C-alpha positions, -999 to 999 in steps of 0.1 A, spaced: 0 0 0 14 33 -9 18 61 16 -7 82 -4 -35 56 -3 -29 49 34 -32 86 41 -64 88 21 -78 58 39 -71 74 73 -76 111 67 -106 110 43 -131 94 68 -118 117 96 -123 148 73 -158 137 63 -168 133 99 -154 166 109 -173 182 81 -205 166 94 -197 179 129 -190 214 115 -224 213 97 -241 203 130 -225 233 147 -238 256 119 -273 240 123 -271 243 161 -280 206 163 -263 179 183 -248 151 162 -253 115 173 -223 95 161 -233 59 155 -226 33 129 -256 43 108 -246 79 104 -211 67 94 -226 44 67 -251 70 55 -223 95 50 -199 71 33 -174 72 62 -178 34 67 -191 8 43 -219 -15 54 -193 -43 58 -169 -21 78 -198 -10 101 -204 -47 109 -168 -51 120 -162 -18 138 -169 -12 174 -177 25 177 -167 41 210 -167 78 217 -138 88 239 -142 124 251 -106 124 264 -89 121 230 -73 95 207 -61 61 217 -31 42 203 -21 15 179 -4 -16 191 2 -52 178 -33 -64 183 -56 -33 181 -62 -6 156 -80 23 171 -91 52 149 -101 83 168 -124 109 153 -119 141 173 -152 156 182 -152 187 203 -180 189 228 -186 225 220 -182 246 189 -147 261 186 -143 299 183 -147 300 145 -171 319 123 -199 304 103 -180 313 72 -149 293 84 -171 263 91 -187 266 57 -153 268 40 -142 237 58 -174 218 49 -170 228 12 -132 221 10 -119 197 -16 -116 160 -6 -78 160 -11 -71 192 9 -53 189 43 -73 178 74 -87 205 96 -65 215 126 -77 236 155 -60 269 162 -33 254 184 4 261 178 15 225 182 -12 212 158 -5 240 133 32 228 133 20 193 126 -2 206 97 28 224 81 48 191 84 19 172 68 16 197 40 54 195 34 54 157 32 23 153 11 29 181 -14 59 163 -29 
């Protein structure tokens, strides 16, 4: 598997879910994250949904070890301090654009590194 396809497989679902979350913030409605919403929005296939155990961890991401693959979709409990326009721009952003990163200096550095690596 090429690094590019792996990146797509990991980042694309994360991006789609974060766009749904941003849309829920614009609508002012809570988003219930379950297998069906992930299937309906093409984040998981029906087959993947059968295999995945969806757990929402409010404290952040897990880890990967020899026996377990955990994928964490970061979901802030409250809307971040961004404008409706910024949320809409994120929702409408192209599929192959970088993932959304909150306004945090450490995460911004990680995004610049990501852009450097994947713009080659």
